[in-house]
A tleap script that builds the chain and sets N, CA, C and O, in Angstrom:
source leaprc.protein.ff14SB
mol = sequence {
  NMET ALA TYR ALA ASN HIE VAL SER LYS SER
  GLN ILE ILE GLU LEU LEU GLY LYS LEU ALA
  ASP ASP ASP GLY TYR ARG ILE ARG PHE GLN
  ARG ASN PRO ASP ALA ALA LEU THR GLU LEU
  ASP PHE PRO SER GLY GLY PHE ALA GLY PHE
  VAL GLY ASN SER ALA GLN THR GLY MET LEU
  ALA ASP LYS THR VAL PHE SER ALA ALA ARG
  GLN ARG MET VAL ASP GLU VAL ALA GLY GLU
  CYS LEU CYS MET ILE ILE PRO ASN PHE ARG
  LEU ASP TYR GLY ASP GLN HIE ARG ARG SER
  GLY ALA ALA MET CARG
}
set mol.1.N position { 2.411 -23.756 -8.342 }
set mol.1.CA position { 1.690 -23.686 -7.094 }
set mol.1.C position { 1.277 -22.237 -6.836 }
set mol.1.O position { 2.101 -21.327 -6.925 }
set mol.2.N position { 0.031 -22.032 -6.524 }
set mol.2.CA position { -0.479 -20.683 -6.280 }
set mol.2.C position { -0.122 -20.242 -4.861 }
set mol.2.O position { -0.030 -21.065 -3.950 }
set mol.3.N position { 0.074 -18.957 -4.687 }
set mol.3.CA position { 0.335 -18.428 -3.363 }
set mol.3.C position { -0.928 -18.504 -2.533 }
set mol.3.O position { -2.024 -18.251 -3.033 }
set mol.4.N position { -0.776 -18.854 -1.256 }
set mol.4.CA position { -1.936 -19.014 -0.378 }
set mol.4.C position { -2.692 -17.705 -0.201 }
set mol.4.O position { -3.913 -17.717 -0.042 }
set mol.5.N position { -1.986 -16.574 -0.225 }
set mol.5.CA position { -2.631 -15.289 0.013 }
set mol.5.C position { -2.847 -14.483 -1.254 }
set mol.5.O position { -3.062 -13.273 -1.187 }
set mol.6.N position { -2.795 -15.126 -2.394 }
set mol.6.CA position { -2.982 -14.427 -3.661 }
set mol.6.C position { -4.469 -14.173 -3.906 }
set mol.6.O position { -5.292 -15.080 -3.780 }
set mol.7.N position { -4.797 -12.948 -4.251 }
set mol.7.CA position { -6.172 -12.611 -4.625 }
set mol.7.C position { -6.129 -11.882 -5.959 }
set mol.7.O position { -5.132 -11.247 -6.301 }
set mol.8.N position { -7.204 -11.979 -6.696 }
set mol.8.CA position { -7.261 -11.346 -8.009 }
set mol.8.C position { -7.714 -9.892 -7.887 }
set mol.8.O position { -8.253 -9.469 -6.864 }
set mol.9.N position { -7.480 -9.160 -8.942 }
set mol.9.CA position { -7.945 -7.771 -8.972 }
set mol.9.C position { -9.465 -7.709 -8.907 }
set mol.9.O position { -10.028 -6.792 -8.310 }
set mol.10.N position { -10.125 -8.682 -9.518 }
set mol.10.CA position { -11.593 -8.674 -9.472 }
set mol.10.C position { -12.093 -8.888 -8.046 }
set mol.10.O position { -13.131 -8.341 -7.673 }
set mol.11.N position { -11.367 -9.683 -7.234 }
set mol.11.CA position { -11.752 -9.851 -5.836 }
set mol.11.C position { -11.564 -8.551 -5.060 }
set mol.11.O position { -12.396 -8.197 -4.225 }
set mol.12.N position { -10.474 -7.842 -5.335 }
set mol.12.CA position { -10.233 -6.561 -4.668 }
set mol.12.C position { -11.312 -5.556 -5.059 }
set mol.12.O position { -11.810 -4.815 -4.212 }
set mol.13.N position { -11.667 -5.532 -6.328 }
set mol.13.CA position { -12.716 -4.615 -6.792 }
set mol.13.C position { -14.049 -4.958 -6.122 }
set mol.13.O position { -14.795 -4.063 -5.724 }
set mol.14.N position { -14.344 -6.255 -5.999 }
set mol.14.CA position { -15.580 -6.666 -5.327 }
set mol.14.C position { -15.563 -6.249 -3.859 }
set mol.14.O position { -16.565 -5.752 -3.344 }
set mol.15.N position { -14.432 -6.447 -3.185 }
set mol.15.CA position { -14.313 -6.049 -1.783 }
set mol.15.C position { -14.512 -4.544 -1.624 }
set mol.15.O position { -15.272 -4.106 -0.760 }
set mol.16.N position { -13.839 -3.760 -2.445 }
set mol.16.CA position { -13.974 -2.305 -2.351 }
set mol.16.C position { -15.408 -1.866 -2.636 }
set mol.16.O position { -15.905 -0.926 -2.016 }
set mol.17.N position { -16.075 -2.544 -3.576 }
set mol.17.CA position { -17.472 -2.233 -3.862 }
set mol.17.C position { -18.372 -2.527 -2.671 }
set mol.17.O position { -19.266 -1.744 -2.349 }
set mol.18.N position { -18.131 -3.659 -2.022 }
set mol.18.CA position { -18.926 -4.011 -0.830 }
set mol.18.C position { -18.702 -2.997 0.288 }
set mol.18.O position { -19.650 -2.579 0.953 }
set mol.19.N position { -17.444 -2.602 0.491 }
set mol.19.CA position { -17.141 -1.640 1.548 }
set mol.19.C position { -17.654 -0.245 1.212 }
set mol.19.O position { -17.847 0.577 2.108 }
set mol.20.N position { -17.875 0.025 -0.059 }
set mol.20.CA position { -18.394 1.329 -0.472 }
set mol.20.C position { -19.920 1.385 -0.437 }
set mol.20.O position { -20.496 2.446 -0.195 }
set mol.21.N position { -20.585 0.235 -0.680 }
set mol.21.CA position { -22.031 0.276 -0.892 }
set mol.21.C position { -22.883 -0.558 0.066 }
set mol.21.O position { -24.062 -0.257 0.252 }
set mol.22.N position { -22.321 -1.580 0.668 }
set mol.22.CA position { -23.110 -2.550 1.435 }
set mol.22.C position { -22.915 -2.327 2.936 }
set mol.22.O position { -21.893 -2.713 3.503 }
set mol.23.N position { -23.917 -1.695 3.574 }
set mol.23.CA position { -23.805 -1.391 5.005 }
set mol.23.C position { -23.691 -2.656 5.855 }
set mol.23.O position { -22.938 -2.686 6.829 }
set mol.24.N position { -24.431 -3.687 5.490 }
set mol.24.CA position { -24.361 -4.945 6.228 }
set mol.24.C position { -22.976 -5.564 6.170 }
set mol.24.O position { -22.471 -6.066 7.174 }
set mol.25.N position { -22.370 -5.529 5.006 }
set mol.25.CA position { -21.016 -6.074 4.866 }
set mol.25.C position { -20.018 -5.236 5.648 }
set mol.25.O position { -19.102 -5.782 6.263 }
set mol.26.N position { -20.181 -3.932 5.635 }
set mol.26.CA position { -19.276 -3.060 6.398 }
set mol.26.C position { -19.327 -3.399 7.888 }
set mol.26.O position { -18.292 -3.429 8.555 }
set mol.27.N position { -20.519 -3.653 8.405 }
set mol.27.CA position { -20.673 -4.014 9.820 }
set mol.27.C position { -19.985 -5.348 10.094 }
set mol.27.O position { -19.252 -5.490 11.073 }
set mol.28.N position { -20.231 -6.328 9.214 }
set mol.28.CA position { -19.597 -7.637 9.392 }
set mol.28.C position { -18.081 -7.521 9.293 }
set mol.28.O position { -17.361 -8.187 10.037 }
set mol.29.N position { -17.591 -6.688 8.389 }
set mol.29.CA position { -16.150 -6.502 8.222 }
set mol.29.C position { -15.540 -5.871 9.469 }
set mol.29.O position { -14.454 -6.263 9.895 }
set mol.30.N position { -16.230 -4.902 10.054 }
set mol.30.CA position { -15.723 -4.265 11.266 }
set mol.30.C position { -15.672 -5.251 12.429 }
set mol.30.O position { -14.727 -5.244 13.218 }
set mol.31.N position { -16.690 -6.096 12.529 }
set mol.31.CA position { -16.756 -7.054 13.633 }
set mol.31.C position { -15.739 -8.176 13.488 }
set mol.31.O position { -15.073 -8.552 14.453 }
set mol.32.N position { -15.622 -8.709 12.276 }
set mol.32.CA position { -14.735 -9.850 12.055 }
set mol.32.C position { -14.211 -9.797 10.620 }
set mol.32.O position { -14.799 -10.397 9.720 }
set mol.33.N position { -13.115 -9.086 10.407 }
set mol.33.CA position { -12.590 -8.916 9.047 }
set mol.33.C position { -12.259 -10.234 8.342 }
set mol.33.O position { -12.505 -10.378 7.144 }
set mol.34.N position { -11.706 -11.189 9.080 }
set mol.34.CA position { -11.326 -12.449 8.451 }
set mol.34.C position { -12.555 -13.203 7.927 }
set mol.34.O position { -12.529 -13.753 6.826 }
set mol.35.N position { -13.625 -13.223 8.721 }
set mol.35.CA position { -14.856 -13.894 8.280 }
set mol.35.C position { -15.483 -13.163 7.096 }
set mol.35.O position { -15.993 -13.790 6.168 }
set mol.36.N position { -15.441 -11.839 7.136 }
set mol.36.CA position { -16.009 -11.051 6.032 }
set mol.36.C position { -15.222 -11.271 4.745 }
set mol.36.O position { -15.804 -11.355 3.663 }
set mol.37.N position { -13.904 -11.364 4.862 }
set mol.37.CA position { -13.077 -11.627 3.679 }
set mol.37.C position { -13.331 -13.031 3.139 }
set mol.37.O position { -13.314 -13.247 1.927 }
set mol.38.N position { -13.564 -13.977 4.032 }
set mol.38.CA position { -13.855 -15.347 3.607 }
set mol.38.C position { -15.162 -15.408 2.818 }
set mol.38.O position { -15.302 -16.238 1.920 }
set mol.39.N position { -16.112 -14.545 3.139 }
set mol.39.CA position { -17.372 -14.472 2.374 }
set mol.39.C position { -17.101 -14.221 0.888 }
set mol.39.O position { -17.837 -14.693 0.022 }
set mol.40.N position { -16.044 -13.477 0.614 }
set mol.40.CA position { -15.702 -13.124 -0.763 }
set mol.40.C position { -14.616 -14.037 -1.330 }
set mol.40.O position { -13.962 -13.694 -2.315 }
set mol.41.N position { -14.428 -15.195 -0.708 }
set mol.41.CA position { -13.460 -16.207 -1.152 }
set mol.41.C position { -12.010 -15.765 -1.044 }
set mol.41.O position { -11.159 -16.231 -1.802 }
set mol.42.N position { -11.722 -14.864 -0.103 }
set mol.42.CA position { -10.340 -14.537 0.207 }
set mol.42.C position { -9.782 -15.686 1.036 }
set mol.42.O position { -10.536 -16.337 1.759 }
set mol.43.N position { -8.483 -15.951 0.952 }
set mol.43.CA position { -7.892 -17.006 1.776 }
set mol.43.C position { -8.097 -16.716 3.259 }
set mol.43.O position { -7.964 -15.573 3.695 }
set mol.44.N position { -8.414 -17.731 4.018 }
set mol.44.CA position { -8.693 -17.564 5.441 }
set mol.44.C position { -7.408 -17.411 6.249 }
set mol.44.O position { -6.441 -18.146 6.047 }
set mol.45.N position { -7.412 -16.451 7.159 }
set mol.45.CA position { -6.335 -16.299 8.122 }
set mol.45.C position { -5.043 -15.694 7.606 }
set mol.45.O position { -4.096 -15.558 8.380 }
set mol.46.N position { -4.961 -15.335 6.376 }
set mol.46.CA position { -3.699 -14.861 5.829 }
set mol.46.C position { -3.541 -13.361 5.797 }
set mol.46.O position { -2.548 -12.867 5.263 }
set mol.47.N position { -4.476 -12.623 6.344 }
set mol.47.CA position { -4.448 -11.168 6.214 }
set mol.47.C position { -4.470 -10.482 7.573 }
set mol.47.O position { -5.275 -9.581 7.806 }
set mol.48.N position { -3.597 -10.902 8.455 }
set mol.48.CA position { -3.581 -10.333 9.806 }
set mol.48.C position { -3.367 -8.824 9.786 }
set mol.48.O position { -3.975 -8.109 10.581 }
set mol.49.N position { -2.512 -8.327 8.890 }
set mol.49.CA position { -2.254 -6.893 8.827 }
set mol.49.C position { -3.064 -6.175 7.780 }
set mol.49.O position { -2.874 -4.979 7.560 }
set mol.50.N position { -3.957 -6.878 7.135 }
set mol.50.CA position { -4.710 -6.334 6.007 }
set mol.50.C position { -5.651 -5.215 6.411 }
set mol.50.O position { -5.824 -4.253 5.663 }
set mol.51.N position { -6.268 -5.328 7.596 }
set mol.51.CA position { -7.308 -4.381 7.978 }
set mol.51.C position { -6.772 -3.035 8.431 }
set mol.51.O position { -7.534 -2.072 8.518 }
set mol.52.N position { -5.501 -2.942 8.717 }
set mol.52.CA position { -4.907 -1.649 9.045 }
set mol.52.C position { -5.461 -1.038 10.310 }
set mol.52.O position { -5.634 -1.728 11.315 }
set mol.53.N position { -5.743 0.254 10.268 }
set mol.53.CA position { -6.128 0.994 11.466 }
set mol.53.C position { -7.537 0.692 11.960 }
set mol.53.O position { -7.846 1.011 13.108 }
set mol.54.N position { -8.399 0.098 11.157 }
set mol.54.CA position { -9.766 -0.132 11.615 }
set mol.54.C position { -9.791 -1.058 12.817 }
set mol.54.O position { -10.673 -0.929 13.665 }
set mol.55.N position { -8.840 -1.997 12.917 }
set mol.55.CA position { -8.788 -2.895 14.063 }
set mol.55.C position { -8.439 -2.117 15.331 }
set mol.55.O position { -8.877 -2.478 16.423 }
set mol.56.N position { -7.651 -1.050 15.184 }
set mol.56.CA position { -7.246 -0.265 16.344 }
set mol.56.C position { -8.316 0.756 16.722 }
set mol.56.O position { -8.592 0.945 17.906 }
set mol.57.N position { -8.908 1.400 15.757 }
set mol.57.CA position { -9.867 2.468 16.040 }
set mol.57.C position { -11.304 1.989 16.073 }
set mol.57.O position { -12.162 2.668 16.636 }
set mol.58.N position { -11.588 0.836 15.484 }
set mol.58.CA position { -12.952 0.338 15.433 }
set mol.58.C position { -13.794 0.982 14.352 }
set mol.58.O position { -14.998 0.735 14.272 }
set mol.59.N position { -13.174 1.809 13.512 }
set mol.59.CA position { -13.911 2.522 12.473 }
set mol.59.C position { -13.305 2.238 11.108 }
set mol.59.O position { -12.084 2.183 10.955 }
set mol.60.N position { -14.164 2.059 10.130 }
set mol.60.CA position { -13.719 1.946 8.751 }
set mol.60.C position { -13.660 3.333 8.132 }
set mol.60.O position { -14.285 4.271 8.625 }
set mol.61.N position { -12.926 3.451 7.079 }
set mol.61.CA position { -12.902 4.707 6.330 }
set mol.61.C position { -14.291 4.972 5.765 }
set mol.61.O position { -15.116 4.065 5.665 }
set mol.62.N position { -14.533 6.199 5.406 }
set mol.62.CA position { -15.808 6.591 4.809 }
set mol.62.C position { -16.048 5.831 3.502 }
set mol.62.O position { -15.102 5.426 2.825 }
set mol.63.N position { -17.300 5.647 3.164 }
set mol.63.CA position { -17.664 4.929 1.938 }
set mol.63.C position { -17.047 5.566 0.693 }
set mol.63.O position { -16.703 4.861 -0.256 }
set mol.64.N position { -16.907 6.873 0.688 }
set mol.64.CA position { -16.349 7.555 -0.488 }
set mol.64.C position { -14.889 7.173 -0.726 }
set mol.64.O position { -14.426 7.162 -1.867 }
set mol.65.N position { -14.174 6.862 0.339 }
set mol.65.CA position { -12.771 6.435 0.204 }
set mol.65.C position { -12.715 5.105 -0.523 }
set mol.65.O position { -11.898 4.916 -1.425 }
set mol.66.N position { -13.587 4.179 -0.130 }
set mol.66.CA position { -13.619 2.870 -0.773 }
set mol.66.C position { -14.132 2.978 -2.209 }
set mol.66.O position { -13.651 2.277 -3.100 }
set mol.67.N position { -15.093 3.845 -2.424 }
set mol.67.CA position { -15.629 4.042 -3.766 }
set mol.67.C position { -14.562 4.596 -4.706 }
set mol.67.O position { -14.445 4.155 -5.850 }
set mol.68.N position { -13.792 5.556 -4.225 }
set mol.68.CA position { -12.723 6.136 -5.050 }
set mol.68.C position { -11.631 5.105 -5.337 }
set mol.68.O position { -11.108 5.040 -6.449 }
set mol.69.N position { -11.292 4.302 -4.327 }
set mol.69.CA position { -10.276 3.259 -4.533 }
set mol.69.C position { -10.769 2.219 -5.531 }
set mol.69.O position { -10.004 1.743 -6.369 }
set mol.70.N position { -12.044 1.869 -5.439 }
set mol.70.CA position { -12.620 0.908 -6.387 }
set mol.70.C position { -12.556 1.465 -7.801 }
set mol.70.O position { -12.197 0.747 -8.735 }
set mol.71.N position { -12.897 2.729 -7.966 }
set mol.71.CA position { -12.874 3.344 -9.292 }
set mol.71.C position { -11.464 3.374 -9.862 }
set mol.71.O position { -11.274 3.151 -11.058 }
set mol.72.N position { -10.476 3.647 -9.023 }
set mol.72.CA position { -9.080 3.619 -9.488 }
set mol.72.C position { -8.696 2.230 -9.970 }
set mol.72.O position { -8.018 2.088 -10.987 }
set mol.73.N position { -9.130 1.199 -9.238 }
set mol.73.CA position { -8.828 -0.186 -9.645 }
set mol.73.C position { -9.512 -0.521 -10.968 }
set mol.73.O position { -8.899 -1.128 -11.846 }
set mol.74.N position { -10.768 -0.133 -11.114 }
set mol.74.CA position { -11.505 -0.398 -12.351 }
set mol.74.C position { -10.826 0.309 -13.517 }
set mol.74.O position { -10.663 -0.275 -14.589 }
set mol.75.N position { -10.433 1.555 -13.315 }
set mol.75.CA position { -9.747 2.304 -14.372 }
set mol.75.C position { -8.415 1.658 -14.738 }
set mol.75.O position { -8.039 1.620 -15.909 }
set mol.76.N position { -7.705 1.150 -13.735 }
set mol.76.CA position { -6.423 0.496 -13.986 }
set mol.76.C position { -6.618 -0.779 -14.809 }
set mol.76.O position { -5.862 -1.041 -15.745 }
set mol.77.N position { -7.625 -1.560 -14.459 }
set mol.77.CA position { -7.905 -2.791 -15.206 }
set mol.77.C position { -8.324 -2.451 -16.630 }
set mol.77.O position { -7.910 -3.118 -17.578 }
set mol.78.N position { -9.146 -1.411 -16.784 }
set mol.78.CA position { -9.570 -1.000 -18.122 }
set mol.78.C position { -8.373 -0.532 -18.940 }
set mol.78.O position { -8.294 -0.818 -20.135 }
set mol.79.N position { -7.453 0.175 -18.321 }
set mol.79.CA position { -6.246 0.627 -19.014 }
set mol.79.C position { -5.385 -0.537 -19.464 }
set mol.79.O position { -4.801 -0.506 -20.548 }
set mol.80.N position { -5.308 -1.566 -18.627 }
set mol.80.CA position { -4.549 -2.757 -19.016 }
set mol.80.C position { -5.185 -3.427 -20.222 }
set mol.80.O position { -4.484 -3.888 -21.123 }
set mol.81.N position { -6.501 -3.482 -20.240 }
set mol.81.CA position { -7.195 -4.104 -21.371 }
set mol.81.C position { -6.996 -3.312 -22.657 }
set mol.81.O position { -6.867 -3.896 -23.733 }
set mol.82.N position { -6.972 -1.993 -22.550 }
set mol.82.CA position { -6.790 -1.163 -23.737 }
set mol.82.C position { -5.394 -1.309 -24.325 }
set mol.82.O position { -5.186 -1.067 -25.514 }
set mol.83.N position { -4.440 -1.705 -23.491 }
set mol.83.CA position { -3.068 -1.873 -23.969 }
set mol.83.C position { -2.834 -3.227 -24.625 }
set mol.83.O position { -1.794 -3.445 -25.246 }
set mol.84.N position { -3.772 -4.115 -24.494 }
set mol.84.CA position { -3.601 -5.447 -25.066 }
set mol.84.C position { -3.761 -5.389 -26.586 }
set mol.84.O position { -4.612 -4.665 -27.102 }
set mol.85.N position { -2.955 -6.142 -27.277 }
set mol.85.CA position { -3.072 -6.242 -28.727 }
set mol.85.C position { -3.718 -7.578 -29.038 }
set mol.85.O position { -3.165 -8.633 -28.728 }
set mol.86.N position { -4.867 -7.528 -29.641 }
set mol.86.CA position { -5.588 -8.742 -29.972 }
set mol.86.C position { -5.305 -9.068 -31.429 }
set mol.86.O position { -5.558 -8.247 -32.310 }
set mol.87.N position { -4.782 -10.260 -31.688 }
set mol.87.CA position { -4.467 -10.603 -33.073 }
set mol.87.C position { -5.733 -10.695 -33.918 }
set mol.87.O position { -6.783 -11.133 -33.448 }
set mol.88.N position { -5.614 -10.286 -35.136 }
set mol.88.CA position { -6.739 -10.325 -36.060 }
set mol.88.C position { -6.362 -11.280 -37.199 }
set mol.88.O position { -5.644 -10.915 -38.130 }
set mol.89.N position { -6.860 -12.488 -37.097 }
set mol.89.CA position { -6.536 -13.490 -38.107 }
set mol.89.C position { -7.504 -13.386 -39.277 }
set mol.89.O position { -8.693 -13.113 -39.108 }
set mol.90.N position { -6.967 -13.610 -40.453 }
set mol.90.CA position { -7.810 -13.615 -41.641 }
set mol.90.C position { -7.393 -14.810 -42.480 }
set mol.90.O position { -6.227 -14.957 -42.846 }
set mol.91.N position { -8.335 -15.633 -42.768 }
set mol.91.CA position { -8.057 -16.797 -43.599 }
set mol.91.C position { -8.489 -16.478 -45.019 }
set mol.91.O position { -9.605 -16.015 -45.255 }
set mol.92.N position { -7.615 -16.726 -45.937 }
set mol.92.CA position { -7.907 -16.433 -47.338 }
set mol.92.C position { -7.705 -17.711 -48.138 }
set mol.92.O position { -6.590 -18.218 -48.258 }
set mol.93.N position { -8.793 -18.214 -48.675 }
set mol.93.CA position { -8.744 -19.456 -49.447 }
set mol.93.C position { -8.786 -19.222 -50.946 }
set mol.93.O position { -9.084 -20.145 -51.704 }
set mol.94.N position { -8.508 -18.062 -51.367 }
set mol.94.CA position { -8.520 -17.751 -52.791 }
set mol.94.C position { -9.137 -16.393 -53.029 }
set mol.94.O position { -9.576 -15.720 -52.096 }
set mol.95.N position { -9.166 -16.002 -54.279 }
set mol.95.CA position { -9.711 -14.680 -54.561 }
set mol.95.C position { -11.243 -14.705 -54.555 }
set mol.95.O position { -11.849 -15.776 -54.603 }
set mol.96.N position { -11.839 -13.577 -54.498 }
set mol.96.CA position { -13.293 -13.446 -54.412 }
set mol.96.C position { -14.012 -14.014 -55.618 }
set mol.96.O position { -15.127 -14.518 -55.486 }
set mol.97.N position { -13.402 -13.945 -56.794 }
set mol.97.CA position { -14.072 -14.390 -58.027 }
set mol.97.C position { -14.304 -15.891 -58.027 }
set mol.97.O position { -15.362 -16.359 -58.448 }
set mol.98.N position { -13.328 -16.638 -57.563 }
set mol.98.CA position { -13.497 -18.094 -57.558 }
set mol.98.C position { -14.553 -18.528 -56.554 }
set mol.98.O position { -15.305 -19.469 -56.811 }
set mol.99.N position { -14.614 -17.860 -55.431 }
set mol.99.CA position { -15.579 -18.270 -54.411 }
set mol.99.C position { -16.994 -17.890 -54.793 }
set mol.99.O position { -17.933 -18.585 -54.407 }
set mol.100.N position { -17.177 -16.831 -55.524 }
set mol.100.CA position { -18.529 -16.395 -55.861 }
set mol.100.C position { -18.969 -16.914 -57.221 }
set mol.100.O position { -20.097 -16.663 -57.645 }
set mol.101.N position { -18.099 -17.630 -57.900 }
set mol.101.CA position { -18.409 -18.102 -59.232 }
set mol.101.C position { -19.200 -19.403 -59.243 }
set mol.101.O position { -19.978 -19.672 -58.327 }
set mol.102.N position { -19.003 -20.190 -60.257 }
set mol.102.CA position { -19.754 -21.418 -60.461 }
set mol.102.C position { -19.481 -22.458 -59.382 }
set mol.102.O position { -20.330 -23.315 -59.137 }
set mol.103.N position { -18.347 -22.412 -58.744 }
set mol.103.CA position { -18.016 -23.404 -57.707 }
set mol.103.C position { -18.918 -23.270 -56.501 }
set mol.103.O position { -19.097 -24.241 -55.765 }
set mol.104.N position { -19.487 -22.112 -56.272 }
set mol.104.CA position { -20.347 -21.897 -55.126 }
set mol.104.C position { -21.765 -22.322 -55.373 }
set mol.104.O position { -22.553 -22.377 -54.429 }
set mol.105.N position { -22.129 -22.626 -56.600 }
set mol.105.CA position { -23.520 -22.986 -56.909 }
set mol.105.C position { -23.827 -24.415 -56.649 }
set mol.105.O position { -24.957 -24.854 -56.865 }
savepdb mol mol.pdb
quit
C-alpha cells in the first residue's frame, strides 16, 4: 500500500521548477497552495505544514532559491543514477569461426 502523502523526486523537481520559472503558478501557489499542488498531482490535503512561512508572510522565496533547490535535486538524482551498476549480458553461442563459416550461408 502506498503512502497517501508520498511524492516522487520527479514531482518535487517539477514543483521546484514551476516555483522557479512560472509566475502564474507562483501566484496560484501563494493564493491556494493545496490547489496548486493538486495541479501537479500531489495528494490533496496532506501538506498542511508543507508551505512553511509563506502562509504566514504571504510571500514566497525568491525564484533563485527554488532554482538552486531544483538544481540540487537534479544533481542528486543524477548522482544516484551514476552509482547504479547496469549488468552487461553477453550471449555466446560458439566461437566466431563457426558462425561466420559455411553454416551462415
